[in-house]
A tleap script that builds the chain and sets N, CA, C and O, in Angstrom:
source leaprc.protein.ff14SB
mol = sequence {
  NLEU GLU THR THR ALA LEU GLY ALA ALA TRP
  LEU VAL GLY TYR GLU ALA GLY PHE TRP CYS
  GLU ASN ASP PRO ILE ALA ALA ASP ALA GLY
  ALA THR THR ARG PHE GLU PRO HIE TRP ASP
  ALA GLU THR ARG LYS ARG ARG ILE ASP GLY
  TRP HIE ASP ALA VAL ARG ARG THR ARG VAL
  GLN GLN CARG
}
set mol.1.N position { -44.939 24.243 -80.373 }
set mol.1.CA position { -45.186 23.266 -78.640 }
set mol.1.C position { -46.713 24.152 -78.921 }
set mol.1.O position { -47.242 25.210 -79.263 }
set mol.2.N position { -46.928 22.428 -78.356 }
set mol.2.CA position { -48.619 21.839 -78.537 }
set mol.2.C position { -48.388 21.502 -76.668 }
set mol.2.O position { -47.895 20.522 -76.110 }
set mol.3.N position { -49.206 23.254 -75.882 }
set mol.3.CA position { -49.276 23.009 -75.314 }
set mol.3.C position { -50.227 23.083 -73.882 }
set mol.3.O position { -49.911 23.294 -72.711 }
set mol.4.N position { -51.249 22.868 -74.396 }
set mol.4.CA position { -51.577 21.756 -73.136 }
set mol.4.C position { -50.761 20.477 -72.950 }
set mol.4.O position { -50.500 20.058 -71.822 }
set mol.5.N position { -50.490 20.060 -73.703 }
set mol.5.CA position { -49.561 18.561 -72.501 }
set mol.5.C position { -48.705 19.345 -71.979 }
set mol.5.O position { -48.623 19.228 -70.756 }
set mol.6.N position { -47.661 20.525 -72.709 }
set mol.6.CA position { -47.653 21.084 -71.489 }
set mol.6.C position { -47.917 21.325 -70.273 }
set mol.6.O position { -47.402 21.141 -69.170 }
set mol.7.N position { -49.049 21.886 -70.816 }
set mol.7.CA position { -49.577 22.741 -69.328 }
set mol.7.C position { -50.102 21.779 -68.323 }
set mol.7.O position { -49.987 22.005 -67.118 }
set mol.8.N position { -50.771 20.537 -68.869 }
set mol.8.CA position { -50.884 18.948 -68.065 }
set mol.8.C position { -49.556 18.520 -67.950 }
set mol.8.O position { -49.203 17.481 -67.393 }
set mol.9.N position { -49.046 19.098 -68.328 }
set mol.9.CA position { -47.535 17.747 -68.011 }
set mol.9.C position { -47.257 19.063 -66.088 }
set mol.9.O position { -47.423 18.737 -64.912 }
set mol.10.N position { -46.774 20.562 -66.757 }
set mol.10.CA position { -46.127 20.769 -65.804 }
set mol.10.C position { -47.793 21.133 -64.585 }
set mol.10.O position { -47.830 22.289 -64.163 }
set mol.11.N position { -48.676 20.435 -64.247 }
set mol.11.CA position { -49.561 21.073 -63.511 }
set mol.11.C position { -48.866 19.229 -62.042 }
set mol.11.O position { -48.487 19.000 -60.894 }
set mol.12.N position { -49.299 18.294 -63.893 }
set mol.12.CA position { -48.340 16.914 -62.609 }
set mol.12.C position { -46.701 17.441 -61.573 }
set mol.12.O position { -46.483 17.330 -60.367 }
set mol.13.N position { -46.109 17.824 -62.329 }
set mol.13.CA position { -44.997 18.203 -61.574 }
set mol.13.C position { -45.323 19.439 -60.500 }
set mol.13.O position { -44.763 19.426 -59.404 }
set mol.14.N position { -45.813 20.004 -60.689 }
set mol.14.CA position { -46.380 20.853 -59.424 }
set mol.14.C position { -46.988 20.489 -58.820 }
set mol.14.O position { -46.512 20.616 -57.692 }
set mol.15.N position { -48.200 19.876 -58.786 }
set mol.15.CA position { -48.629 19.134 -57.845 }
set mol.15.C position { -47.875 18.002 -56.809 }
set mol.15.O position { -48.256 17.550 -55.729 }
set mol.16.N position { -46.932 17.804 -57.418 }
set mol.16.CA position { -46.357 16.520 -57.015 }
set mol.16.C position { -45.206 16.724 -56.289 }
set mol.16.O position { -44.617 15.938 -55.547 }
set mol.17.N position { -44.746 18.748 -56.805 }
set mol.17.CA position { -43.604 19.294 -55.685 }
set mol.17.C position { -42.866 19.315 -56.128 }
set mol.17.O position { -41.810 19.753 -55.673 }
set mol.18.N position { -43.092 18.656 -57.728 }
set mol.18.CA position { -41.738 18.484 -58.535 }
set mol.18.C position { -41.346 20.486 -58.072 }
set mol.18.O position { -40.615 21.064 -57.268 }
set mol.19.N position { -42.572 20.994 -59.392 }
set mol.19.CA position { -41.023 21.910 -59.022 }
set mol.19.C position { -42.064 23.453 -58.567 }
set mol.19.O position { -43.144 22.880 -58.426 }
set mol.20.N position { -42.267 24.460 -58.370 }
set mol.20.CA position { -42.614 25.583 -57.634 }
set mol.20.C position { -43.238 25.918 -58.269 }
set mol.20.O position { -43.777 25.230 -59.137 }
set mol.21.N position { -43.414 27.128 -58.083 }
set mol.21.CA position { -43.987 28.002 -58.398 }
set mol.21.C position { -44.033 29.256 -59.121 }
set mol.21.O position { -45.062 29.821 -59.491 }
set mol.22.N position { -42.955 29.613 -59.278 }
set mol.22.CA position { -41.682 30.163 -59.979 }
set mol.22.C position { -40.362 29.374 -60.345 }
set mol.22.O position { -39.313 29.339 -59.702 }
set mol.23.N position { -40.682 28.730 -61.574 }
set mol.23.CA position { -40.530 28.057 -62.459 }
set mol.23.C position { -39.665 28.127 -63.270 }
set mol.23.O position { -39.723 27.115 -63.968 }
set mol.24.N position { -38.803 28.831 -63.605 }
set mol.24.CA position { -38.617 29.210 -65.831 }
set mol.24.C position { -39.716 29.114 -66.569 }
set mol.24.O position { -40.261 29.998 -67.231 }
set mol.25.N position { -40.232 27.213 -66.324 }
set mol.25.CA position { -41.553 26.806 -67.276 }
set mol.25.C position { -43.046 27.837 -66.637 }
set mol.25.O position { -44.012 28.177 -67.319 }
set mol.26.N position { -42.941 27.974 -65.983 }
set mol.26.CA position { -44.130 28.898 -66.037 }
set mol.26.C position { -44.012 30.115 -66.470 }
set mol.26.O position { -44.993 30.661 -66.976 }
set mol.27.N position { -42.641 30.862 -66.344 }
set mol.27.CA position { -42.166 31.860 -66.929 }
set mol.27.C position { -42.645 32.171 -68.473 }
set mol.27.O position { -43.089 33.077 -69.178 }
set mol.28.N position { -42.166 30.514 -68.512 }
set mol.28.CA position { -41.941 30.068 -69.918 }
set mol.28.C position { -43.594 30.111 -71.219 }
set mol.28.O position { -43.712 29.911 -72.428 }
set mol.29.N position { -44.415 30.423 -70.271 }
set mol.29.CA position { -45.772 29.734 -70.844 }
set mol.29.C position { -46.921 30.911 -71.483 }
set mol.29.O position { -48.149 30.864 -71.554 }
set mol.30.N position { -45.919 31.978 -71.905 }
set mol.30.CA position { -46.722 33.104 -72.379 }
set mol.30.C position { -47.123 32.418 -73.768 }
set mol.30.O position { -47.028 31.192 -73.707 }
set mol.31.N position { -47.519 32.878 -74.917 }
set mol.31.CA position { -47.892 32.035 -76.345 }
set mol.31.C position { -46.697 33.285 -77.028 }
set mol.31.O position { -46.584 34.466 -76.697 }
set mol.32.N position { -45.657 32.249 -78.413 }
set mol.32.CA position { -44.431 32.417 -78.389 }
set mol.32.C position { -44.867 33.422 -80.371 }
set mol.32.O position { -44.278 34.005 -81.281 }
set mol.33.N position { -45.941 33.084 -80.049 }
set mol.33.CA position { -47.050 33.280 -81.568 }
set mol.33.C position { -47.631 34.303 -81.613 }
set mol.33.O position { -47.397 34.850 -80.536 }
set mol.34.N position { -48.953 35.609 -82.844 }
set mol.34.CA position { -49.149 36.813 -82.295 }
set mol.34.C position { -50.375 36.028 -83.304 }
set mol.34.O position { -50.284 35.033 -82.585 }
set mol.35.N position { -51.299 35.664 -84.204 }
set mol.35.CA position { -52.213 35.683 -85.107 }
set mol.35.C position { -52.683 36.511 -85.691 }
set mol.35.O position { -53.711 36.974 -85.197 }
set mol.36.N position { -52.453 36.793 -86.310 }
set mol.36.CA position { -53.298 38.275 -87.650 }
set mol.36.C position { -53.961 37.631 -88.711 }
set mol.36.O position { -53.454 37.093 -89.695 }
set mol.37.N position { -55.602 37.786 -88.290 }
set mol.37.CA position { -55.792 37.547 -89.852 }
set mol.37.C position { -55.466 38.012 -91.343 }
set mol.37.O position { -55.452 39.194 -91.686 }
set mol.38.N position { -55.210 36.955 -92.168 }
set mol.38.CA position { -54.851 38.302 -93.210 }
set mol.38.C position { -55.669 38.249 -94.237 }
set mol.38.O position { -55.182 38.659 -95.290 }
set mol.39.N position { -57.375 37.663 -94.290 }
set mol.39.CA position { -57.916 37.879 -95.421 }
set mol.39.C position { -58.983 38.480 -95.639 }
set mol.39.O position { -59.255 39.424 -94.897 }
set mol.40.N position { -59.807 38.156 -96.603 }
set mol.40.CA position { -60.377 39.937 -97.035 }
set mol.40.C position { -61.759 39.310 -96.996 }
set mol.40.O position { -61.718 38.086 -97.118 }
set mol.41.N position { -63.105 39.890 -96.843 }
set mol.41.CA position { -63.903 39.847 -96.873 }
set mol.41.C position { -64.583 38.547 -97.398 }
set mol.41.O position { -65.309 38.079 -96.521 }
set mol.42.N position { -64.583 37.973 -98.293 }
set mol.42.CA position { -64.588 37.350 -99.534 }
set mol.42.C position { -64.123 36.312 -99.774 }
set mol.42.O position { -64.725 35.332 -100.212 }
set mol.43.N position { -62.780 36.419 -99.467 }
set mol.43.CA position { -61.664 35.184 -98.881 }
set mol.43.C position { -62.692 33.962 -97.775 }
set mol.43.O position { -63.485 33.075 -98.093 }
set mol.44.N position { -62.125 34.531 -96.205 }
set mol.44.CA position { -62.367 34.645 -95.374 }
set mol.44.C position { -64.546 34.209 -95.208 }
set mol.44.O position { -64.896 33.637 -94.176 }
set mol.45.N position { -65.540 34.532 -96.176 }
set mol.45.CA position { -66.450 34.269 -95.920 }
set mol.45.C position { -66.702 31.927 -97.225 }
set mol.45.O position { -67.436 30.952 -97.382 }
set mol.46.N position { -65.928 32.307 -97.465 }
set mol.46.CA position { -65.712 31.589 -98.928 }
set mol.46.C position { -64.484 30.701 -98.029 }
set mol.46.O position { -64.029 29.853 -98.796 }
set mol.47.N position { -63.934 30.637 -96.920 }
set mol.47.CA position { -63.520 28.928 -96.422 }
set mol.47.C position { -64.179 28.820 -95.255 }
set mol.47.O position { -64.145 27.666 -94.826 }
set mol.48.N position { -64.907 29.763 -94.414 }
set mol.48.CA position { -66.072 29.488 -93.758 }
set mol.48.C position { -67.299 28.409 -93.948 }
set mol.48.O position { -67.853 27.663 -93.140 }
set mol.49.N position { -67.465 28.608 -95.162 }
set mol.49.CA position { -68.515 28.292 -95.791 }
set mol.49.C position { -68.093 26.910 -96.486 }
set mol.49.O position { -68.977 26.135 -96.851 }
set mol.50.N position { -66.605 26.576 -96.683 }
set mol.50.CA position { -66.476 25.522 -97.167 }
set mol.50.C position { -66.392 24.287 -96.024 }
set mol.50.O position { -66.886 23.177 -95.829 }
set mol.51.N position { -65.733 24.931 -95.591 }
set mol.51.CA position { -65.142 24.711 -93.821 }
set mol.51.C position { -66.375 24.077 -93.292 }
set mol.51.O position { -66.247 22.856 -93.203 }
set mol.52.N position { -67.784 24.630 -92.830 }
set mol.52.CA position { -69.230 24.410 -92.620 }
set mol.52.C position { -69.467 23.432 -93.679 }
set mol.52.O position { -70.075 22.491 -93.169 }
set mol.53.N position { -69.298 23.264 -94.711 }
set mol.53.CA position { -70.198 22.576 -95.680 }
set mol.53.C position { -68.961 20.903 -95.686 }
set mol.53.O position { -69.478 19.830 -95.995 }
set mol.54.N position { -67.785 20.940 -95.406 }
set mol.54.CA position { -67.661 19.184 -94.960 }
set mol.54.C position { -68.202 18.818 -93.870 }
set mol.54.O position { -69.063 17.943 -93.795 }
set mol.55.N position { -67.661 19.572 -92.761 }
set mol.55.CA position { -68.342 19.532 -91.312 }
set mol.55.C position { -69.938 18.190 -91.886 }
set mol.55.O position { -70.277 17.023 -91.690 }
set mol.56.N position { -70.416 19.447 -92.652 }
set mol.56.CA position { -71.913 18.938 -92.646 }
set mol.56.C position { -71.896 17.526 -93.075 }
set mol.56.O position { -72.431 16.586 -92.486 }
set mol.57.N position { -70.971 17.474 -94.571 }
set mol.57.CA position { -70.732 15.793 -95.322 }
set mol.57.C position { -70.134 14.611 -94.417 }
set mol.57.O position { -69.947 13.432 -94.717 }
set mol.58.N position { -69.860 15.383 -93.061 }
set mol.58.CA position { -68.375 14.354 -92.779 }
set mol.58.C position { -69.735 14.115 -91.407 }
set mol.58.O position { -69.454 13.116 -90.746 }
set mol.59.N position { -70.950 14.755 -90.950 }
set mol.59.CA position { -71.367 14.323 -89.470 }
set mol.59.C position { -72.539 13.034 -90.517 }
set mol.59.O position { -73.000 13.230 -91.641 }
set mol.60.N position { -72.743 11.668 -89.538 }
set mol.60.CA position { -73.193 11.304 -89.372 }
set mol.60.C position { -75.264 11.836 -89.615 }
set mol.60.O position { -75.699 12.984 -89.524 }
set mol.61.N position { -75.831 10.966 -89.820 }
set mol.61.CA position { -76.639 11.120 -89.896 }
set mol.61.C position { -77.904 10.862 -88.774 }
set mol.61.O position { -78.066 9.650 -88.632 }
set mol.62.N position { -79.052 11.847 -87.753 }
set mol.62.CA position { -79.450 10.995 -86.880 }
set mol.62.C position { -80.477 9.770 -87.727 }
set mol.62.O position { -80.647 9.535 -88.924 }
set mol.63.N position { -81.141 9.041 -86.231 }
set mol.63.CA position { -81.738 8.541 -87.026 }
set mol.63.C position { -83.397 8.910 -86.260 }
set mol.63.O position { -84.430 8.531 -86.812 }
savepdb mol mol.pdb
quit
């Protein structure tokens, strides 16, 4: 679930008086999954280096 949009929608509804602070939506706003890194150091370095290379190749050159 994309929580940025959910949070923005909740804030709009809250400010409009649609629901109160104790609404179940607010109570359910916590994380439902937890990220646990599992790559070894060599794999992590190779993947990060690849990401940096991809960013470098896609950037527009400044004049």
